[in-house]
N, CA, C and O atoms as a MOPAC input file, in Angstrom:
PM7 MOZYME 1SCF
protein

 N    116.14500 1    99.47500 1    87.81500 1
 C    116.65200 1   100.53400 1    88.52200 1
 C    118.16100 1   100.68400 1    88.34900 1
 O    118.82400 1    99.73500 1    87.93200 1
 N    118.72100 1   101.86700 1    88.66400 1
 C    120.12200 1   102.19200 1    88.46300 1
 C    120.98900 1   102.17900 1    89.72900 1
 O    120.76300 1   101.39800 1    90.65300 1
 N    121.96700 1   103.04900 1    89.73700 1
 C    122.88900 1   103.07300 1    90.96300 1
 C    122.03100 1   103.51400 1    92.15700 1
 O    122.36400 1   103.21900 1    93.30400 1
 N    120.88500 1   104.24700 1    91.87500 1
 C    120.08500 1   104.61900 1    92.99500 1
 C    119.56200 1   103.44800 1    93.82600 1
 O    119.14300 1   103.59900 1    94.97400 1
 N    119.60400 1   102.30200 1    93.20400 1
 C    119.10800 1   101.10600 1    94.03800 1
 C    119.96400 1   100.95300 1    95.35500 1
 O    119.45700 1   100.58500 1    96.41400 1
 N    121.18900 1   101.23700 1    95.22100 1
 C    122.09000 1   101.12600 1    96.45500 1
 C    121.93700 1   102.28300 1    97.33700 1
 O    122.50900 1   102.22700 1    98.42500 1
 N    121.20700 1   103.39600 1    97.02000 1
 C    121.06600 1   104.56500 1    97.91600 1
 C    119.64100 1   104.51200 1    98.56800 1
 O    119.23000 1   105.47300 1    99.21700 1
 N    118.93300 1   103.43800 1    98.39900 1
 C    117.46900 1   103.40700 1    98.95000 1
 C    117.49000 1   103.49100 1   100.41500 1
 O    118.21200 1   102.77100 1   101.10300 1
 N    116.69500 1   104.37300 1   100.88300 1
 C    116.47000 1   104.47700 1   102.37800 1
 C    115.17500 1   103.92200 1   102.83800 1
 O    115.03900 1   103.44100 1   103.96300 1
 N    114.18700 1   103.99500 1   101.92300 1
 C    112.83000 1   103.54700 1   102.22200 1
 C    112.50800 1   102.55100 1   101.11100 1
 O    112.64000 1   102.89900 1    99.93800 1
 N    112.08200 1   101.29800 1   101.44100 1
 C    111.47100 1   100.40600 1   100.59300 1
 C    110.05400 1   100.23800 1   100.85900 1
 O    109.70200 1    99.69300 1   101.90500 1
 N    109.16600 1   100.67500 1    99.97100 1
 C    107.72700 1   100.60700 1   100.08700 1
 C    107.26300 1    99.39900 1    99.38200 1
 O    107.44100 1    99.27000 1    98.17100 1
 N    106.63200 1    98.44800 1   100.15900 1
 C    106.11800 1    97.18700 1    99.62000 1
 C    104.55900 1    97.34500 1    99.66700 1
 O    103.94200 1    97.12600 1   100.71000 1
 N    103.98100 1    97.70600 1    98.58700 1
 C    102.51000 1    97.91800 1    98.51600 1
 C    101.93900 1    97.63600 1    97.17400 1
 O    102.44600 1    98.13800 1    96.17100 1
 N    100.85900 1    96.81700 1    97.10900 1
 C    100.33700 1    96.41800 1    95.81700 1
 C     99.21700 1    97.35900 1    95.34700 1
 O     98.83300 1    97.33800 1    94.17800 1
 N     98.70200 1    98.17600 1    96.25900 1
 C     97.64400 1    99.11300 1    95.88700 1
 C     98.21200 1   100.42200 1    95.38200 1
 O     98.84000 1   101.16300 1    96.13800 1
 N     97.99800 1   100.71000 1    94.12200 1
 C     98.59500 1   101.92900 1    93.60700 1
 C     98.16900 1   103.16800 1    94.40600 1
 O     98.99500 1   104.01100 1    94.75500 1
 N     96.88800 1   103.25700 1    94.68200 1
 C     96.41000 1   104.48800 1    95.39900 1
 C     97.09800 1   104.60500 1    96.77600 1
 O     97.48800 1   105.71100 1    97.15100 1
 N     97.25600 1   103.55700 1    97.51000 1
 C     97.82400 1   103.66500 1    98.82700 1
 C     99.44000 1   103.90900 1    98.68600 1
 O    100.08500 1   104.56600 1    99.50400 1
 N     99.93900 1   103.34500 1    97.64300 1
 C    101.49400 1   103.68800 1    97.40900 1
 C    101.58400 1   105.20900 1    97.09000 1
 O    102.47100 1   105.89500 1    97.59800 1
 N    100.69300 1   105.70300 1    96.27600 1
 C    100.84000 1   107.12900 1    95.90500 1
 C    100.60700 1   108.06900 1    97.10100 1
 O    101.28700 1   109.08100 1    97.27100 1
 N     99.59000 1   107.67400 1    97.94100 1
 C     99.33900 1   108.40700 1    99.09200 1
 C    100.64100 1   108.41700 1   100.07400 1
 O    101.06200 1   109.42800 1   100.63500 1
 N    101.14300 1   107.25100 1   100.17000 1
 C    102.32900 1   107.13600 1   100.98800 1
 C    103.55100 1   107.98600 1   100.48400 1
 O    104.20000 1   108.69700 1   101.25100 1
 N    103.80800 1   107.87200 1    99.20400 1
 C    104.87200 1   108.58500 1    98.60300 1
 C    104.57800 1   110.08400 1    98.57700 1
 O    105.51700 1   110.87400 1    98.66900 1
 N    103.37400 1   110.49500 1    98.46200 1
 C    103.04900 1   111.88800 1    98.53400 1
 C    103.32200 1   112.44000 1    99.95600 1
 O    103.81900 1   113.55200 1   100.12900 1
 N    102.97600 1   111.61400 1   100.95600 1
 C    103.08500 1   112.09100 1   102.33100 1
 C    104.64300 1   112.19500 1   102.65100 1
 O    105.06100 1   113.09200 1   103.38300 1
 N    105.48100 1   111.25400 1   102.08200 1
 C    106.89300 1   111.33400 1   102.33800 1
 C    107.48100 1   112.48900 1   101.59500 1
 O    108.32700 1   113.19800 1   102.14000 1
 N    107.05500 1   112.71800 1   100.33200 1
 C    107.64200 1   113.81700 1    99.56500 1
 C    107.38600 1   115.05900 1   100.20900 1
 O    108.24600 1   115.94000 1   100.20400 1
 N    106.17200 1   115.22800 1   100.81800 1
 C    105.70900 1   116.44100 1   101.55900 1
 C    106.74900 1   116.73600 1   102.68100 1
 O    107.03300 1   117.90000 1   102.96500 1
 N    107.28700 1   115.72700 1   103.28400 1
 C    108.28800 1   115.85900 1   104.35500 1
 C    109.70200 1   115.84800 1   103.89600 1
 O    110.60800 1   115.87300 1   104.72800 1
 N    109.96200 1   115.80800 1   102.51500 1
 C    111.28800 1   115.71900 1   101.97100 1
 C    111.95500 1   114.40400 1   102.20500 1
 O    113.18100 1   114.35700 1   102.30600 1
 N    111.19400 1   113.30300 1   102.29900 1
 C    111.70200 1   112.03500 1   102.65600 1
 C    111.63500 1   111.00800 1   101.48900 1
 O    111.87100 1   109.82700 1   101.74500 1
 N    111.33100 1   111.38700 1   100.23800 1
 C    111.07000 1   110.48100 1    99.25700 1
 C    112.19100 1   110.40200 1    98.13800 1
 O    112.06400 1   109.72400 1    97.11800 1
 N    113.23000 1   111.12200 1    98.42400 1
 C    114.31000 1   111.16600 1    97.38100 1
 C    114.93600 1   109.73600 1    97.16300 1
 O    115.29100 1   109.39200 1    96.03500 1
 N    115.06000 1   108.95800 1    98.18900 1
 C    115.67400 1   107.59600 1    98.02300 1
 C    114.70500 1   106.54400 1    98.45100 1
 O    114.90200 1   105.82000 1    99.42600 1
 N    113.58700 1   106.48400 1    97.63900 1
 C    112.47600 1   105.56300 1    97.93900 1
 C    112.33400 1   104.56300 1    96.80300 1
 O    112.40200 1   105.01400 1    95.65900 1
 N    112.14800 1   103.28600 1    96.97600 1
 C    111.83600 1   102.34900 1    96.02800 1
 C    110.48900 1   101.69900 1    96.23500 1
 O    110.20700 1   101.32700 1    97.37400 1
 N    109.71800 1   101.54200 1    95.35000 1
 C    108.39800 1   101.01200 1    95.49900 1
 C    108.32000 1    99.56400 1    94.73100 1
 O    108.59500 1    99.44800 1    93.53700 1
 N    107.98900 1    98.68400 1    95.40800 1
 C    107.70700 1    97.33300 1    94.74400 1
 C    106.27100 1    96.92000 1    95.04000 1
 O    105.69400 1    97.34400 1    96.04100 1
 N    105.70700 1    96.11100 1    94.19200 1
 C    104.25100 1    95.80200 1    94.20900 1
 C    103.74600 1    94.52100 1    94.64900 1
 O    102.54400 1    94.28300 1    94.76700 1
 N    104.74800 1    93.63600 1    94.90800 1
 C    104.37400 1    92.36600 1    95.50400 1
 C    105.45100 1    91.75800 1    96.29500 1
 O    106.58100 1    92.23900 1    96.20800 1
 N    105.21400 1    90.72300 1    97.07900 1
 C    106.03200 1    90.10900 1    97.99900 1
 C    107.34800 1    89.49200 1    97.39600 1
 O    108.45900 1    89.59200 1    97.91700 1
 N    107.06900 1    88.86700 1    96.26900 1
 C    108.28900 1    88.26900 1    95.55200 1
 C    109.26900 1    89.32100 1    94.99100 1
 O    110.47500 1    89.07400 1    94.94900 1
 N    108.75900 1    90.49200 1    94.56100 1
 C    109.62700 1    91.62200 1    94.16700 1
 C    110.33400 1    92.15100 1    95.39100 1
 O    111.50600 1    92.52400 1    95.33700 1
 N    109.64100 1    92.18000 1    96.45100 1
 C    110.32900 1    92.78200 1    97.67600 1
 C    111.53400 1    91.85700 1    98.03700 1
 O    112.63500 1    92.35200 1    98.28000 1
 N    111.32600 1    90.57900 1    98.06900 1
 C    112.34700 1    89.65300 1    98.45200 1
 C    113.52300 1    89.78200 1    97.41800 1
 O    114.69100 1    89.81100 1    97.80700 1
 N    113.21700 1    89.85200 1    96.22300 1
 C    114.31300 1    90.09700 1    95.13700 1
 C    115.09700 1    91.32200 1    95.46900 1
 O    116.32800 1    91.32400 1    95.44700 1
 N    114.36100 1    92.38400 1    95.78200 1
 C    114.92600 1    93.67200 1    96.00100 1
 C    115.93100 1    93.61000 1    97.28600 1
 O    117.10200 1    93.98300 1    97.21700 1
 N    115.37600 1    93.13800 1    98.36000 1
 C    116.14200 1    93.03500 1    99.62000 1
 C    117.37100 1    92.12900 1    99.52600 1
 O    118.45500 1    92.42600 1   100.02900 1
 N    117.12500 1    90.98700 1    98.83600 1
 C    118.36300 1    90.08500 1    98.75200 1
 C    119.08900 1    90.09500 1    97.45900 1
 O    119.84300 1    89.18200 1    97.12300 1
 N    118.84300 1    91.16000 1    96.73400 1
 C    119.75300 1    91.53800 1    95.52500 1
 C    119.65900 1    90.40300 1    94.54900 1
 O    120.71000 1    89.88900 1    94.16600 1
 N    118.60500 1    89.99700 1    94.14400 1
 C    118.49600 1    88.85400 1    93.21200 1
 C    117.43200 1    89.16300 1    92.11300 1
 O    116.62600 1    90.07700 1    92.28700 1
 N    117.42900 1    88.43300 1    91.02900 1
 C    116.60100 1    88.69800 1    89.91400 1
 C    116.86700 1    90.09900 1    89.24900 1
 O    117.99700 1    90.42600 1    88.88400 1
 N    115.79000 1    90.88800 1    89.11600 1
 C    115.97700 1    92.12200 1    88.42200 1
 C    116.77700 1    93.08500 1    89.28100 1
 O    117.12900 1    94.16000 1    88.79600 1
 N    117.08900 1    92.75500 1    90.55100 1
 C    117.85000 1    93.63300 1    91.42300 1
 C    119.24800 1    93.05500 1    91.77800 1
 O    119.82800 1    93.37800 1    92.81500 1
 N    119.71600 1    92.26100 1    90.94800 1
 C    121.07300 1    91.61600 1    91.28100 1
 C    122.20900 1    92.55500 1    91.20700 1
 O    123.33200 1    92.14900 1    91.50300 1
 N    122.02100 1    93.74300 1    90.84700 1
 C    123.13900 1    94.75900 1    90.81400 1
 C    123.21200 1    95.44400 1    92.18200 1
 O    124.20000 1    96.12800 1    92.44600 1
 N    122.26000 1    95.30100 1    93.02600 1
 C    122.27200 1    95.80800 1    94.40200 1
 C    123.16400 1    95.11900 1    95.26400 1
 O    123.67200 1    94.05600 1    94.90600 1
 N    123.39100 1    95.61600 1    96.33500 1
 C    124.21400 1    94.84800 1    97.42900 1
 C    123.25700 1    94.64400 1    98.66600 1
 O    122.66600 1    95.57800 1    99.20700 1
 N    123.17600 1    93.46500 1    99.01500 1
 C    122.33400 1    93.02500 1   100.26100 1
 C    122.76100 1    93.92800 1   101.43000 1
 O    121.89500 1    94.44600 1   102.13600 1
 N    124.07900 1    94.13300 1   101.65700 1
 C    124.52100 1    94.81500 1   102.76200 1
 C    124.14600 1    96.36000 1   102.80400 1
 O    124.20800 1    97.00100 1   103.85300 1
 N    123.75800 1    96.90400 1   101.61400 1
 C    123.36400 1    98.25400 1   101.49000 1
 C    121.78600 1    98.28700 1   101.52900 1
 O    121.17600 1    98.99600 1   100.72800 1
 N    121.16500 1    97.55700 1   102.41200 1
 C    119.68700 1    97.50900 1   102.47500 1
 C    119.03600 1    98.82200 1   102.78000 1
 O    119.73700 1    99.79400 1   103.06300 1
 N    117.82000 1    98.89400 1   102.74000 1
 C    117.13300 1   100.16600 1   103.02300 1
 C    117.21500 1   100.46800 1   104.59700 1
 O    117.47200 1    99.60300 1   105.43400 1
 N    116.97100 1   101.76800 1   104.87100 1
 C    117.00600 1   102.12400 1   106.37000 1
 C    115.72900 1   101.59500 1   107.05300 1
 O    115.72700 1   101.30200 1   108.24800 1
 N    114.58700 1   101.47400 1   106.22200 1
 C    113.41700 1   100.97200 1   106.70800 1
 C    112.60500 1   100.43300 1   105.62500 1
 O    112.64300 1   100.94100 1   104.50400 1
 N    111.76500 1    99.27900 1   105.94300 1
 C    110.84100 1    98.76000 1   104.94100 1
 C    109.40800 1    99.05000 1   105.50800 1
 O    109.08100 1    98.80800 1   106.67000 1
 N    108.60700 1    99.58600 1   104.57300 1
 C    107.19400 1    99.86900 1   104.94700 1
 C    106.51000 1    98.70200 1   104.21500 1
 O    106.49800 1    98.66200 1   102.98400 1
 N    105.96900 1    97.79800 1   104.94000 1
 C    105.39400 1    96.56700 1   104.36900 1
 C    103.98100 1    96.41900 1   104.59500 1
 O    103.53500 1    96.51300 1   105.73800 1
 N    103.19000 1    96.18200 1   103.54100 1
 C    101.79500 1    95.77200 1   103.53600 1
 C    101.73600 1    94.17400 1   103.85500 1
 O    102.64500 1    93.39700 1   103.56300 1
 N    100.67900 1    93.85500 1   104.41700 1
 C    100.62100 1    92.32300 1   104.67800 1
 C     99.87200 1    91.50100 1   103.46600 1
 O    100.23200 1    90.38000 1   103.10500 1
 N     98.84100 1    92.18700 1   102.92800 1
 C     98.10200 1    91.52400 1   101.85900 1
 C     98.72100 1    91.79200 1   100.51300 1
 O     98.37900 1    92.76200 1    99.83500 1
 N     99.64800 1    90.91500 1   100.12500 1
 C    100.34500 1    91.18900 1    98.91100 1
 C    100.17000 1    89.94200 1    98.00100 1
 O    100.00300 1    88.82300 1    98.48700 1
 N    100.21600 1    90.18300 1    96.60700 1
 C    100.28000 1    89.04400 1    95.71200 1
 C    101.56500 1    88.35400 1    95.65900 1
 O    102.57400 1    88.93000 1    96.06500 1
 N    101.61000 1    87.19400 1    95.20200 1
 C    102.76400 1    86.24100 1    95.07800 1
 C    103.37500 1    85.84700 1    96.28800 1
 O    103.65100 1    84.65300 1    96.41100 1
 N    103.66600 1    86.71500 1    97.30300 1
 C    104.20100 1    86.23000 1    98.61300 1
 C    103.68700 1    87.19300 1    99.64900 1
 O    103.86100 1    88.39600 1    99.45900 1
 N    103.09200 1    86.78100 1   100.68900 1
 C    102.46700 1    87.53600 1   101.61100 1
 C    103.46200 1    88.40800 1   102.41800 1
 O    104.64600 1    88.07300 1   102.46600 1
 N    103.05400 1    89.41900 1   102.99700 1
 C    103.82200 1    90.38000 1   103.77600 1
 C    104.46100 1    89.55200 1   105.03100 1
 O    105.60400 1    89.76900 1   105.43300 1
 N    103.71700 1    88.72000 1   105.51800 1
 C    104.13300 1    87.83900 1   106.64300 1
 C    105.43000 1    87.05400 1   106.14900 1
 O    106.44600 1    86.98500 1   106.84100 1
 N    105.31400 1    86.50200 1   104.96400 1
 C    106.44200 1    85.65500 1   104.48000 1
 C    107.67400 1    86.54400 1   104.18600 1
 O    108.81300 1    86.15300 1   104.44400 1
 N    107.42300 1    87.69500 1   103.66300 1
 C    108.49100 1    88.71000 1   103.43100 1
 C    109.20100 1    89.02000 1   104.80900 1
 O    110.42300 1    89.00000 1   104.94900 1
 N    108.40800 1    89.27200 1   105.68500 1
 C    108.87600 1    89.59900 1   107.09200 1
 C    109.70700 1    88.40700 1   107.62100 1
 O    110.81200 1    88.58100 1   108.13600 1
 N    109.15700 1    87.23200 1   107.48100 1
 C    109.85500 1    86.01800 1   107.93500 1
 C    111.26500 1    85.89900 1   107.34500 1
 O    112.23600 1    85.56600 1   108.02300 1
 N    111.31800 1    86.20700 1   105.96400 1
 C    112.59600 1    86.07800 1   105.35400 1
 C    113.57000 1    87.23400 1   105.65800 1
 O    114.78100 1    87.01100 1   105.67800 1
 N    113.12600 1    88.32800 1   105.86800 1
 C    114.02000 1    89.45100 1   106.25700 1
 C    114.60400 1    89.20900 1   107.66600 1
 O    115.81100 1    89.27700 1   107.89700 1
 N    113.65500 1    88.92000 1   108.60300 1
 C    114.16800 1    88.67900 1   109.93300 1
 C    114.77600 1    87.33900 1   110.16200 1
 O    115.33300 1    87.10100 1   111.23400 1
 N    114.69900 1    86.40900 1   109.17100 1
 C    115.36500 1    85.17900 1   109.30700 1
 C    116.76300 1    84.99600 1   108.78800 1
 O    117.40300 1    83.95600 1   108.94300 1
 N    117.21100 1    86.09400 1   108.14700 1
 C    118.50200 1    86.11600 1   107.44500 1
 C    119.48700 1    87.01700 1   108.26900 1
 O    119.11100 1    88.12600 1   108.64800 1
 N    120.65600 1    86.58200 1   108.52800 1
 C    121.50400 1    87.38100 1   109.33100 1
 C    121.96900 1    88.64400 1   108.70500 1
 O    122.36200 1    89.59800 1   109.37700 1
 N    121.91500 1    88.63600 1   107.34600 1
 C    122.34000 1    89.89300 1   106.60200 1
 C    121.34400 1    90.95300 1   106.71100 1
 O    121.64600 1    92.13800 1   106.57100 1
 N    120.12700 1    90.53400 1   106.96600 1
 C    118.99100 1    91.66900 1   106.80800 1
 C    118.14400 1    91.72800 1   108.10500 1
 O    117.24600 1    92.56500 1   108.19800 1
 N    118.40500 1    90.87300 1   109.09200 1
 C    117.50800 1    90.89300 1   110.27800 1
 C    117.42000 1    92.25900 1   110.97900 1
 O    116.41600 1    92.56900 1   111.62000 1
 N    118.50400 1    93.08700 1   110.84700 1
 C    118.57400 1    94.36500 1   111.59700 1
 C    117.79600 1    95.54200 1   110.81700 1
 O    117.56900 1    96.61900 1   111.36600 1
 N    117.42400 1    95.26800 1   109.55700 1
 C    116.61900 1    96.20300 1   108.85800 1
 C    115.29100 1    96.45800 1   109.59200 1
 O    114.52500 1    95.51400 1   109.78700 1
 N    115.00800 1    97.64200 1   109.98500 1
 C    113.69200 1    97.93600 1   110.60200 1
 C    112.56500 1    97.70300 1   109.63600 1
 O    112.60800 1    98.21000 1   108.51500 1
 N    111.59000 1    96.98000 1   110.01500 1
 C    110.46000 1    96.61900 1   109.26500 1
 C    109.26900 1    97.19400 1   109.89200 1
 O    109.07600 1    96.90700 1   111.07300 1
 N    108.36600 1    98.02700 1   109.23900 1
 C    107.15800 1    98.65200 1   109.74600 1
 C    106.03600 1    98.14900 1   108.92300 1
 O    105.93600 1    98.46000 1   107.73600 1
 N    105.13500 1    97.32900 1   109.56600 1
 C    103.99700 1    96.77400 1   108.82600 1
 C    103.01300 1    98.12400 1   108.82700 1
 O    102.70700 1    98.75700 1   109.83700 1
 N    102.61700 1    98.39600 1   107.55700 1
 C    101.60300 1    99.38200 1   107.36700 1
 C    100.52100 1    98.75100 1   106.55400 1
 O    100.66900 1    98.57400 1   105.34400 1
 N     99.43700 1    98.40700 1   107.19200 1
 C     98.43300 1    97.61800 1   106.55600 1
 C     97.01200 1    98.00000 1   107.07400 1
 O     96.85100 1    98.75700 1   108.03100 1
 N     96.05000 1    97.45800 1   106.41500 1
 C     94.57400 1    97.73200 1   106.76800 1
 C     94.14300 1    96.73400 1   107.78900 1
 O     93.10700 1    96.92200 1   108.42600 1
 N     94.94500 1    95.60600 1   107.98600 1
 C     94.50800 1    94.59300 1   108.89200 1
 C     94.73100 1    95.00100 1   110.36800 1
 O     95.78900 1    95.48600 1   110.77100 1
 N     93.69700 1    94.77600 1   111.10300 1
 C     93.67300 1    95.04600 1   112.52400 1
 C     93.43900 1    93.75900 1   113.25500 1
 O     93.07500 1    93.75300 1   114.43100 1
 N     93.66000 1    92.60900 1   112.52300 1
 C     93.36100 1    91.26200 1   113.12000 1
 C     94.45600 1    90.90800 1   114.10700 1
 O     95.63800 1    91.09300 1   113.81800 1
 N     94.08900 1    90.41900 1   115.22400 1
 C     94.98800 1    90.08400 1   116.30100 1
 C     95.99600 1    89.09800 1   115.87300 1
 O     97.17300 1    89.21700 1   116.21100 1
 N     95.53700 1    88.04700 1   115.07900 1
 C     96.47800 1    87.02200 1   114.61100 1
 C     97.60300 1    87.57000 1   113.78800 1
 O     98.72300 1    87.06600 1   113.87300 1
 N     97.35300 1    88.57900 1   112.99500 1
 C     98.37200 1    89.23200 1   112.15300 1
 C     99.27800 1    90.02400 1   113.01700 1
 O    100.49300 1    89.95100 1   112.83500 1
 N     98.76700 1    90.79200 1   113.96300 1
 C     99.58200 1    91.52900 1   114.92400 1
 C    100.48800 1    90.64000 1   115.68200 1
 O    101.68500 1    90.89500 1   115.81300 1
 N     99.94900 1    89.66400 1   116.14900 1
 C    100.78000 1    88.56100 1   117.09300 1
 C    101.85400 1    87.87900 1   116.18700 1
 O    103.00400 1    87.72000 1   116.59600 1
 N    101.48700 1    87.51700 1   115.06000 1
 C    102.55400 1    86.83900 1   114.21000 1
 C    103.68300 1    87.80600 1   113.83100 1
 O    104.86900 1    87.47900 1   113.88700 1
 N    103.25100 1    89.01400 1   113.44300 1
 C    104.37400 1    89.96400 1   112.98600 1
 C    105.28100 1    90.25700 1   114.17500 1
 O    106.49700 1    90.28900 1   113.98900 1
 N    104.76900 1    90.47300 1   115.38600 1
 C    105.66300 1    90.68500 1   116.47900 1
 C    106.49800 1    89.46400 1   116.79500 1
 O    107.67000 1    89.58500 1   117.15300 1
 N    105.92000 1    88.31200 1   116.66800 1
 C    106.65100 1    87.09200 1   116.99100 1
 C    107.86300 1    86.92800 1   115.95400 1
 O    108.92400 1    86.38300 1   116.25800 1
 N    107.58600 1    87.44600 1   114.73800 1
 C    108.64600 1    87.32700 1   113.78100 1
 C    109.67500 1    88.46000 1   113.86200 1
 O    110.69800 1    88.40900 1   113.18000 1
 N    109.42500 1    89.44900 1   114.66100 1
 C    110.39300 1    90.49300 1   114.90900 1
 C    110.14100 1    91.89200 1   114.23000 1
 O    111.06300 1    92.69200 1   114.07300 1
 N    108.91000 1    92.13500 1   113.85400 1
 C    108.48400 1    93.36300 1   113.20900 1
 C    108.96600 1    94.44600 1   114.15700 1
 O    109.04000 1    94.17000 1   115.35500 1
 N    109.31600 1    95.71700 1   113.70000 1
 C    109.65000 1    96.75700 1   114.59300 1
 C    108.56200 1    97.58800 1   114.93000 1
 O    108.59800 1    98.26800 1   115.95600 1
 N    107.51000 1    97.59900 1   114.09300 1
 C    106.27500 1    98.41400 1   114.44900 1
 C    105.15400 1    97.94300 1   113.53400 1
 O    105.39000 1    97.53200 1   112.39800 1
 N    103.96200 1    98.00800 1   114.03700 1
 C    102.72800 1    97.53500 1   113.32000 1
 C    101.73000 1    98.65700 1   113.35000 1
 O    101.24400 1    99.00700 1   114.42500 1
 N    101.40500 1    99.23700 1   112.21900 1
 C    100.57200 1   100.33200 1   112.14400 1
 C     99.37100 1   100.08800 1   111.12200 1
 O     99.57500 1    99.88400 1   109.92500 1
 N     98.11600 1   100.12800 1   111.69200 1
 C     96.91000 1   100.05600 1   110.96800 1
 C     96.67100 1   101.38000 1   110.18400 1
 O     96.60700 1   102.46100 1   110.77000 1
 N     96.54800 1   101.25600 1   108.88100 1
 C     96.38900 1   102.43400 1   107.98800 1
 C     95.09000 1   103.22200 1   108.33800 1
 O     93.98900 1   102.67300 1   108.28700 1
 N     95.24700 1   104.46700 1   108.67900 1
 C     94.07300 1   105.28300 1   108.89800 1
 C     93.25300 1   105.43300 1   107.63800 1
 O     93.82000 1   105.53700 1   106.55100 1
 N     91.95500 1   105.44800 1   107.74700 1
 C     91.14700 1   105.49900 1   106.52800 1
 C     91.07600 1   106.94900 1   106.03800 1
 O     91.02600 1   107.17400 1   104.82900 1
 N     91.06900 1   107.86300 1   106.87100 1
 C     91.03300 1   109.29600 1   106.57700 1
 C     92.38700 1   109.73200 1   105.83100 1
 O     93.47300 1   109.41800 1   106.32000 1
 N     92.30300 1   110.43000 1   104.68800 1
 C     93.46800 1   110.92600 1   104.02000 1
 C     94.38900 1   111.75700 1   104.82000 1
 O     95.57500 1   111.43100 1   104.84700 1
 N     93.97500 1   112.81600 1   105.49000 1
 C     94.73000 1   113.56800 1   106.27100 1
 C     95.40200 1   112.91600 1   107.38300 1
 O     96.56900 1   113.19900 1   107.65700 1
 N     94.68400 1   111.99700 1   108.08600 1
 C     95.36400 1   111.20000 1   109.26600 1
 C     96.37200 1   110.21100 1   108.56600 1
 O     97.44400 1   110.00000 1   109.13200 1
 N     96.10600 1   109.62400 1   107.42800 1
 C     97.06200 1   108.69300 1   106.81600 1
 C     98.32500 1   109.52600 1   106.45800 1
 O     99.43400 1   109.10500 1   106.79100 1
 N     98.19100 1   110.61600 1   105.83300 1
 C     99.25900 1   111.51600 1   105.32400 1
 C    100.12000 1   111.82800 1   106.63800 1
 O    101.34500 1   111.70000 1   106.62400 1
 N     99.47900 1   112.20800 1   107.67100 1
 C    100.18600 1   112.68500 1   108.94800 1
 C    101.01200 1   111.42600 1   109.53500 1
 O    102.17300 1   111.57700 1   109.91800 1
 N    100.38400 1   110.23200 1   109.58500 1
 C    100.93900 1   109.05600 1   110.18100 1
 C    102.22800 1   108.67000 1   109.30200 1
 O    103.28100 1   108.34300 1   109.85000 1
 N    102.10000 1   108.72200 1   108.06700 1
 C    103.24100 1   108.25800 1   107.16400 1
 C    104.35400 1   109.26200 1   107.25100 1
 O    105.53100 1   108.90500 1   107.29800 1
 N    103.96700 1   110.56400 1   107.27500 1
 C    105.08000 1   111.56600 1   107.36200 1
 C    105.79800 1   111.45900 1   108.67400 1
 O    107.01900 1   111.61600 1   108.70100 1
 N    105.08900 1   111.19100 1   109.80900 1
 C    105.77100 1   111.09300 1   111.11400 1
 C    106.63400 1   109.76600 1   111.15600 1
 O    107.72500 1   109.69500 1   111.72300 1
 N    106.06900 1   108.81100 1   110.54500 1
 C    106.75600 1   107.45900 1   110.43100 1
 C    108.03100 1   107.68200 1   109.71300 1
 O    109.05800 1   107.20500 1   110.19500 1
 N    108.07100 1   108.30100 1   108.70300 1
 C    109.24300 1   108.51200 1   107.90300 1
 C    110.22600 1   109.44200 1   108.63500 1
 O    111.42900 1   109.18900 1   108.56000 1
 N    109.81700 1   110.43600 1   109.29500 1
 C    110.64000 1   111.33400 1   110.10600 1
 C    111.34900 1   110.50400 1   111.20200 1
 O    112.54700 1   110.62000 1   111.46000 1
 N    110.54100 1   109.69800 1   111.79200 1
 C    111.13900 1   108.87000 1   113.03500 1
 C    112.12600 1   107.96400 1   112.48700 1
 O    113.26500 1   108.03000 1   112.94900 1
 N    111.84000 1   107.05000 1   111.49000 1
 C    112.79900 1   106.01800 1   111.12900 1
 C    113.93500 1   106.52000 1   110.31800 1
 O    114.95900 1   105.83800 1   110.28700 1
 N    113.87100 1   107.64800 1   109.65000 1
 C    114.95300 1   108.16400 1   108.90400 1
 C    115.89100 1   109.21900 1   109.66700 1
 O    117.11200 1   109.27000 1   109.51900 1
 N    115.21300 1   109.96700 1   110.42100 1
 C    115.92600 1   111.13500 1   111.14200 1
 C    116.12800 1   110.91700 1   112.56600 1
 O    117.16300 1   111.35000 1   113.07100 1
 N    115.25500 1   110.28800 1   113.29700 1
 C    115.34200 1   110.20700 1   114.80700 1
 C    115.91900 1   108.89700 1   115.28700 1
 O    116.75700 1   108.86700 1   116.18800 1
 N    115.48600 1   107.85900 1   114.70800 1
 C    115.81600 1   106.48000 1   115.13500 1
 C    117.38600 1   106.27500 1   114.93700 1
 O    117.92700 1   106.65400 1   113.89800 1
 N    118.01300 1   105.73800 1   115.84400 1
 C    119.44900 1   105.32200 1   115.66400 1
 C    119.63300 1   103.91000 1   115.41300 1
 O    119.66700 1   103.11100 1   116.34900 1
 N    119.76900 1   103.51200 1   114.06700 1
 C    119.70500 1   102.11800 1   113.73400 1
 C    121.07800 1   101.50300 1   114.05100 1
 O    122.09500 1   102.18700 1   114.16400 1
 N    121.04200 1   100.17400 1   114.18500 1
 C    122.34200 1    99.39900 1   114.34300 1
 C    123.12500 1    99.35100 1   113.10000 1
 O    122.51300 1    99.44500 1   112.03600 1
 N    124.43400 1    99.21400 1   113.10300 1
 C    125.23500 1    99.00600 1   111.93000 1
 C    124.88600 1    97.64900 1   111.33200 1
 O    124.70000 1    96.68000 1   112.06900 1
 N    124.79500 1    97.56300 1   109.99700 1
 C    124.49500 1    96.36500 1   109.20400 1
 C    125.61000 1    95.51600 1   109.17600 1
 O    125.56100 1    94.45200 1   108.55900 1

C-alpha cells in the first residue's frame, strides 16, 4: 500500500472474499469506502495496526477510525487481534466492531471483556447485511465522537 495507508478510516479484517465484497459494496453505496483497507487474516491485521512487516511505512498513531473485525480468521483469531489492540496503550482507543457469524455466548462475553465497542452478528439476508453495514459505517465515521489518539 502507499501513502493511503496513513489515511485509512476503516480497517476491514475479513478472510471470506464474498463477505468482504458485500461489506465494501455496502460502504461504497453510502460513500464510506474511499479510505478503506482490507486484510485477510489476523496476522496481517496486527501488522497493519502496529505498522510492522509489509505495513512498516504506516504510523501506529494514525490508526483507523474503526476496525471491522471477523472472529474466525486464519493465522491469528479475531479474539487475539482484539486482545492486542485493546492491550496496547497506542491502539486501545481505536473502536473495534466485531462483525461475525458467531452468535455464541462465549465469544460475545470474551469480546466485551476485552473491550470491544460493538458486537454484531452478520445478517444472512443480503439486503439486511447491506443495511446493517451501511448504518454501521455512518455511525462510526460520521456520528460517533472518537477520543483523540
